[in-house]
C-alpha positions as a Markdown table, in Angstrom:
| # | Residue | x | y | z |
|---|---|---|---|---|
| 1 | Met | 58.6 | 106.6 | 77.2 |
| 2 | Pro | 58.5 | 102.8 | 76.5 |
| 3 | Asp | 61.2 | 101.1 | 74.6 |
| 4 | Gly | 60.9 | 101.0 | 70.8 |
| 5 | Leu | 62.5 | 98.9 | 68.1 |
| 6 | Asn | 65.8 | 99.8 | 66.5 |
| 7 | Lys | 67.2 | 96.9 | 64.5 |
| 8 | Met | 69.6 | 96.7 | 61.6 |
| 9 | Thr | 70.3 | 93.5 | 59.7 |
| 10 | Leu | 73.1 | 93.2 | 57.2 |
| 11 | Ile | 74.5 | 90.5 | 54.9 |
| 12 | Gly | 77.5 | 91.8 | 53.0 |
| 13 | Val | 81.2 | 91.7 | 52.3 |
| 14 | Val | 83.8 | 93.0 | 54.8 |
| 15 | Ala | 85.2 | 96.0 | 53.0 |
| 16 | Ser | 88.2 | 96.7 | 55.3 |
| 17 | Asp | 90.3 | 94.8 | 57.8 |
| 18 | Pro | 88.9 | 95.3 | 61.3 |
| 19 | Glu | 90.6 | 97.9 | 63.5 |
| 20 | Met | 90.7 | 96.9 | 67.2 |
| 21 | Arg | 91.6 | 99.3 | 70.0 |
| 22 | Tyr | 90.9 | 99.6 | 73.7 |
| 23 | Thr | 89.2 | 102.2 | 75.8 |
| 24 | Ala | 90.8 | 103.8 | 78.9 |
| 25 | Asn | 89.0 | 101.3 | 81.1 |
| 26 | Gly | 90.2 | 98.3 | 79.0 |
| 27 | Asn | 87.1 | 97.6 | 76.9 |
| 28 | Ala | 87.9 | 96.3 | 73.4 |
| 29 | Ile | 86.3 | 98.1 | 70.4 |
| 30 | Thr | 86.5 | 96.7 | 66.8 |
| 31 | Thr | 85.3 | 98.6 | 63.8 |
| 32 | Phe | 85.0 | 97.6 | 60.2 |
| 33 | Arg | 82.9 | 98.4 | 57.1 |
| 34 | Val | 80.5 | 96.1 | 55.3 |
| 35 | Ala | 79.5 | 96.5 | 51.6 |
| 36 | Ala | 75.9 | 95.4 | 51.0 |
| 37 | Thr | 74.8 | 95.2 | 47.4 |
| 38 | Arg | 71.2 | 95.1 | 46.0 |
| 39 | Ser | 69.6 | 95.1 | 42.6 |
| 40 | Tyr | 66.4 | 96.9 | 41.7 |
| 41 | Met | 64.3 | 98.1 | 38.8 |
| 42 | Val | 64.0 | 101.8 | 37.6 |
| 43 | Glu | 61.6 | 102.2 | 34.7 |
| 44 | Ala | 62.2 | 98.7 | 33.5 |
| 45 | Glu | 65.9 | 99.1 | 33.7 |
| 46 | Arg | 67.8 | 96.8 | 36.1 |
| 47 | Arg | 70.3 | 98.5 | 38.3 |
| 48 | Ser | 72.5 | 97.7 | 41.3 |
| 49 | Ser | 73.9 | 99.8 | 44.1 |
| 50 | Thr | 76.2 | 99.1 | 47.1 |
| 51 | Glu | 76.0 | 100.7 | 50.5 |
| 52 | Trp | 79.0 | 100.9 | 52.8 |
| 53 | Cys | 78.0 | 100.5 | 56.5 |
| 54 | Ser | 80.3 | 101.2 | 59.4 |
| 55 | Val | 80.0 | 98.4 | 62.1 |
| 56 | Val | 81.2 | 98.8 | 65.7 |
| 57 | Thr | 81.5 | 95.9 | 68.2 |
| 58 | Trp | 82.5 | 95.8 | 71.8 |
| 59 | Asn | 84.2 | 93.7 | 74.4 |
| 60 | Arg | 84.5 | 89.9 | 73.8 |
| 61 | Leu | 82.9 | 90.0 | 70.3 |
| 62 | Ala | 85.2 | 92.9 | 69.4 |
| 63 | Glu | 88.3 | 90.8 | 70.4 |
| 64 | Glu | 87.1 | 87.8 | 68.5 |
| 65 | Leu | 86.4 | 89.7 | 65.3 |
| 66 | Gly | 89.7 | 91.8 | 65.6 |
| 67 | Gln | 91.6 | 88.5 | 65.7 |
| 68 | Lys | 89.7 | 86.5 | 63.1 |
| 69 | Leu | 87.7 | 88.6 | 60.7 |
| 70 | Gln | 89.4 | 89.7 | 57.4 |
| 71 | Gln | 88.6 | 91.9 | 54.4 |
| 72 | Gly | 86.7 | 90.0 | 51.7 |
| 73 | Gln | 84.8 | 87.7 | 54.0 |
| 74 | Arg | 81.0 | 87.6 | 53.9 |
| 75 | Val | 79.2 | 88.3 | 57.2 |
| 76 | Phe | 75.8 | 88.4 | 58.8 |
| 77 | Val | 75.4 | 91.4 | 61.2 |
| 78 | Glu | 72.6 | 92.2 | 63.7 |
| 79 | Gly | 72.6 | 95.3 | 65.7 |
| 80 | Arg | 71.1 | 98.8 | 66.2 |
| 81 | Leu | 71.7 | 102.2 | 64.6 |
| 82 | Ala | 73.5 | 104.9 | 66.5 |
| 83 | Thr | 74.6 | 108.3 | 65.5 |
| 84 | Arg | 77.5 | 110.1 | 67.1 |
| 85 | Asn | 78.7 | 113.7 | 66.5 |
| 86 | Trp | 81.9 | 115.7 | 67.0 |
| 87 | Asp | 83.3 | 119.2 | 66.1 |
| 88 | Gly | 85.6 | 119.1 | 63.1 |
| 89 | Gln | 88.7 | 121.3 | 62.6 |
| 90 | Asp | 86.5 | 123.4 | 60.2 |
| 91 | Gly | 84.3 | 124.3 | 63.1 |
| 92 | Gln | 81.4 | 122.4 | 61.7 |
| 93 | Lys | 79.4 | 119.7 | 63.5 |
| 94 | His | 80.0 | 116.3 | 61.9 |
| 95 | Tyr | 77.8 | 113.2 | 62.3 |
| 96 | Ala | 78.4 | 109.5 | 61.7 |
| 97 | Thr | 75.7 | 106.8 | 61.7 |
| 98 | Glu | 77.0 | 103.3 | 62.7 |
| 99 | Val | 75.7 | 99.9 | 63.3 |
| 100 | Ile | 76.4 | 98.8 | 66.9 |
| 101 | Ala | 76.5 | 95.1 | 66.5 |
| 102 | Phe | 75.5 | 92.5 | 69.0 |
| 103 | Asn | 75.8 | 89.5 | 66.7 |
| 104 | Val | 78.2 | 88.9 | 63.8 |
| 105 | Leu | 78.5 | 85.6 | 61.9 |
| 106 | Asn | 81.4 | 84.9 | 59.6 |
| 107 | Leu | 79.9 | 83.3 | 56.4 |
| 108 | Gly | 83.3 | 82.6 | 54.9 |
| 109 | Gly | 84.9 | 84.0 | 51.7 |
| 110 | Ala | 82.6 | 85.9 | 49.4 |
| 111 | Thr | 82.4 | 85.1 | 45.7 |
| 112 | Ala | 81.0 | 87.4 | 43.0 |
| 113 | Ala | 77.4 | 87.0 | 41.9 |
| 114 | Asn | 78.7 | 85.5 | 38.7 |
| 115 | Gly | 80.6 | 82.7 | 40.5 |
| 116 | Asp | 84.1 | 84.2 | 40.1 |
| 117 | Ala | 86.9 | 83.6 | 42.6 |
| 118 | Pro | 86.6 | 85.0 | 46.2 |
| 119 | Phe | 87.4 | 88.7 | 46.7 |
| 120 | Asp | 90.8 | 89.7 | 48.1 |
| 121 | Glu | 92.6 | 92.8 | 49.3 |
| 122 | Ala | 93.2 | 93.9 | 45.7 |
| 123 | Asp | 89.5 | 94.2 | 44.8 |
| 124 | Glu | 88.7 | 97.9 | 44.4 |
| 125 | Ser | 85.0 | 97.2 | 44.7 |
| 126 | Leu | 85.5 | 96.7 | 48.4 |
| 127 | Thr | 87.3 | 99.9 | 49.1 |
| 128 | Asp | 86.3 | 102.3 | 46.3 |
| 129 | Pro | 82.6 | 103.1 | 46.0 |
| 130 | Ala | 83.1 | 104.3 | 42.4 |
| 131 | Ala | 84.4 | 100.9 | 41.4 |
| 132 | Ala | 81.6 | 98.8 | 42.9 |
| 133 | Gly | 79.4 | 98.7 | 39.9 |
| 134 | Ser | 82.1 | 97.0 | 37.7 |
| 135 | Gln | 83.0 | 94.3 | 40.2 |
| 136 | Asn | 79.7 | 92.4 | 40.5 |
| 137 | Leu | 79.6 | 92.1 | 44.3 |
| 138 | Pro | 77.3 | 89.4 | 45.6 |
| 139 | Glu | 73.7 | 90.3 | 46.5 |
| 140 | Gly | 73.3 | 91.2 | 50.2 |
| 141 | Ile | 70.8 | 92.3 | 52.7 |
| 142 | Asn | 70.4 | 95.9 | 54.1 |
| 143 | Arg | 67.3 | 96.1 | 56.3 |
| 144 | Val | 66.3 | 98.6 | 59.0 |
| 145 | Gln | 63.3 | 98.1 | 61.3 |
| 146 | Leu | 62.2 | 101.0 | 63.6 |
| 147 | Ile | 59.3 | 101.5 | 66.0 |
| 148 | Gly | 59.2 | 105.0 | 67.5 |
| 149 | Asn | 57.5 | 108.3 | 67.4 |
| 150 | Leu | 57.7 | 111.1 | 64.8 |
| 151 | Gly | 59.8 | 114.0 | 66.0 |
| 152 | Arg | 58.2 | 116.5 | 63.6 |
| 153 | Asp | 55.6 | 116.7 | 60.8 |
| 154 | Pro | 56.8 | 115.2 | 57.5 |
| 155 | Glu | 58.1 | 117.6 | 54.9 |
| 156 | Met | 56.8 | 116.7 | 51.4 |
| 157 | Arg | 58.3 | 117.9 | 48.2 |
| 158 | Tyr | 58.7 | 116.7 | 44.6 |
| 159 | Thr | 61.6 | 115.7 | 42.4 |
| 160 | Ala | 62.1 | 117.3 | 39.0 |
| 161 | Asn | 60.3 | 114.3 | 37.4 |
| 162 | Gly | 57.3 | 114.7 | 39.7 |
| 163 | Ser | 57.9 | 112.0 | 42.3 |
| 164 | Ala | 56.8 | 112.8 | 45.8 |
| 165 | Val | 59.4 | 112.7 | 48.6 |
| 166 | Ser | 58.5 | 112.9 | 52.3 |
| 167 | Thr | 61.1 | 113.2 | 55.0 |
| 168 | Phe | 60.6 | 112.8 | 58.8 |
| 169 | Ser | 62.5 | 111.8 | 61.9 |
| 170 | Val | 61.7 | 108.9 | 64.2 |
| 171 | Ala | 62.7 | 108.9 | 67.9 |
| 172 | Val | 63.4 | 105.4 | 69.3 |
| 173 | Ser | 63.9 | 105.1 | 73.0 |
| 174 | Arg | 65.7 | 102.3 | 74.8 |
| 175 | Ser | 66.6 | 101.5 | 78.4 |
| 176 | Tyr | 69.8 | 99.7 | 79.5 |
| 177 | Ser | 71.9 | 99.0 | 82.5 |
| 178 | Asp | 75.3 | 100.7 | 83.0 |
| 179 | Glu | 77.2 | 99.3 | 86.0 |
| 180 | Gly | 74.0 | 98.6 | 87.8 |
| 181 | Glu | 72.4 | 101.9 | 87.0 |
| 182 | Arg | 69.3 | 102.0 | 84.9 |
| 183 | Lys | 69.6 | 104.5 | 82.0 |
| 184 | Glu | 67.5 | 105.6 | 79.1 |
| 185 | Glu | 68.5 | 107.1 | 75.7 |
| 186 | Thr | 66.8 | 108.2 | 72.5 |
| 187 | Glu | 68.1 | 107.6 | 69.0 |
| 188 | Trp | 66.9 | 109.7 | 66.1 |
| 189 | Ser | 66.7 | 108.4 | 62.6 |
| 190 | Arg | 66.0 | 110.3 | 59.5 |
| 191 | Val | 63.5 | 108.6 | 57.2 |
| 192 | Val | 62.6 | 109.3 | 53.6 |
| 193 | Ala | 59.6 | 107.9 | 51.7 |
| 194 | Phe | 59.0 | 108.4 | 48.0 |
| 195 | Ser | 56.4 | 108.1 | 45.2 |
| 196 | Arg | 52.9 | 107.0 | 46.5 |
| 197 | Leu | 54.3 | 106.1 | 49.9 |
| 198 | Gly | 55.7 | 109.6 | 50.2 |
| 199 | Glu | 52.4 | 111.1 | 49.4 |
| 200 | Leu | 50.5 | 109.0 | 51.9 |
| 201 | Val | 53.1 | 109.7 | 54.6 |
| 202 | Gly | 53.0 | 113.5 | 53.9 |
| 203 | Gln | 49.2 | 113.5 | 54.0 |
| 204 | His | 48.5 | 111.4 | 57.1 |
| 205 | Leu | 51.5 | 111.4 | 59.5 |
| 206 | Arg | 52.0 | 114.1 | 62.1 |
| 207 | Lys | 54.4 | 114.8 | 64.9 |
| 208 | Gly | 54.1 | 112.4 | 67.8 |
| 209 | Arg | 52.5 | 109.5 | 65.9 |
| 210 | Lys | 53.8 | 106.1 | 66.7 |
| 211 | Val | 55.0 | 104.2 | 63.6 |
| 212 | Tyr | 56.7 | 101.0 | 62.4 |
| 213 | Val | 59.2 | 101.7 | 59.6 |
| 214 | Glu | 61.0 | 99.1 | 57.5 |
| 215 | Gly | 63.5 | 100.0 | 54.8 |
| 216 | Arg | 67.2 | 100.2 | 54.0 |
| 217 | Leu | 70.1 | 102.4 | 55.2 |
| 218 | Thr | 71.7 | 104.7 | 52.6 |
| 219 | Thr | 74.2 | 107.6 | 52.6 |
| 220 | Arg | 74.1 | 110.4 | 50.1 |
| 221 | Ser | 76.6 | 113.2 | 49.5 |
| 222 | Trp | 76.5 | 116.6 | 47.9 |
| 223 | Asp | 78.8 | 119.7 | 47.5 |
| 224 | Thr | 77.8 | 122.9 | 49.3 |
| 225 | Pro | 78.1 | 126.3 | 47.5 |
| 226 | Glu | 81.3 | 126.7 | 49.5 |
| 227 | Gly | 82.8 | 123.6 | 47.9 |
| 228 | Gln | 82.6 | 121.4 | 51.0 |
| 229 | Lys | 81.4 | 117.8 | 50.8 |
| 230 | Arg | 78.4 | 116.9 | 52.9 |
| 231 | Phe | 77.0 | 113.5 | 53.7 |
| 232 | Met | 73.5 | 112.4 | 54.9 |
| 233 | Thr | 72.6 | 109.0 | 56.2 |
| 234 | Glu | 68.9 | 108.1 | 56.2 |
| 235 | Val | 66.5 | 105.2 | 56.1 |
| 236 | Val | 64.7 | 104.8 | 52.7 |
| 237 | Ala | 61.3 | 103.4 | 53.8 |
| 238 | Asp | 59.6 | 100.5 | 52.0 |
| 239 | Gln | 56.8 | 100.2 | 54.4 |
| 240 | Val | 55.2 | 102.4 | 57.1 |
| 241 | Leu | 52.6 | 101.1 | 59.7 |
| 242 | Phe | 50.6 | 103.4 | 62.0 |
| 243 | Leu | 50.6 | 101.9 | 65.5 |
| 244 | Asp | 48.6 | 104.3 | 67.5 |
| 245 | Arg | 45.2 | 103.7 | 66.0 |
| 246 | Ala | 42.6 | 101.1 | 67.0 |
| 247 | Gln | 43.1 | 99.7 | 63.6 |
| 248 | Gly | 46.5 | 100.4 | 62.2 |
| 249 | Ser | 47.1 | 101.5 | 58.6 |
| 250 | Thr | 49.9 | 100.0 | 56.5 |
| 251 | Phe | 51.4 | 102.0 | 53.7 |
| 252 | Pro | 53.5 | 99.7 | 51.6 |
| 253 | Gly | 56.1 | 101.0 | 49.1 |
| 254 | Ser | 55.2 | 101.7 | 45.5 |
| 255 | Gly | 56.8 | 98.4 | 44.3 |
| 256 | Gly | 59.6 | 100.2 | 42.4 |
| 257 | Asp | 62.5 | 102.6 | 43.0 |
| 258 | Ile | 63.5 | 106.0 | 41.9 |
| 259 | Asp | 67.1 | 107.1 | 41.5 |
| 260 | Leu | 68.1 | 108.7 | 44.8 |
| 261 | Asp | 70.1 | 111.2 | 42.9 |
| 262 | Asp | 66.8 | 112.7 | 41.9 |
| 263 | Ile | 65.8 | 113.6 | 45.5 |
| 264 | Pro | 66.4 | 117.3 | 46.2 |
| 265 | Phe | 68.6 | 118.1 | 49.2 |
| 266 | Glu | 67.4 | 120.4 | 52.0 |
| 267 | Gly | 69.0 | 123.7 | 52.6 |
């Protein structure tokens, strides 16, 4: 399968001091979180939301960031999405979606959107998602771009207020060299499209179709009937382009947003 596109672009505020460690073979790994805030309209009401993205860097870039990057600084991040899994102590399979960064630019100290002083370690908006709305974090960028193939037919359903929601998975393949050996891997991303875009996707997309998807990364949570907290990371699509037709069809977003809390969870 030819390589696809798996690209993540972020501009946001570093929400935690980087943690640097080394693998058994001496490779540096630095991880940190980035808070990216956006504003949008819902039924003529202006709202804002902040997404916390986990970023992972390797080798020389990891060492540089581990030594110089600090909480409260604004950064530009380019990379790709990757999901890892592990078995928890509760016996359940757990998943974490991260940004594997290949480029990180330090944009300096971040100031609030209203021009207040730079953020520091005492700012709860950087570490506590519940406090973000009151701290006026600066506007950022959270953009995902994917080119891949559908792993299954879309599943379309409706929210309580009648908005269509379609979910599907996109498989993106890439090839790379590991100690001189050519390898291939496939990364799966869950995509959700809503309103008019959700209806079009549900009606016209099928398993195996090649698509371009552009949107934003978001993570939702809910409580199971057993009282356990569950998380789901997905790409909320703003645009979908069919790539395996003689003349592709573009399905743009509806031009507005719905509250993601309205989307019904599976299972």
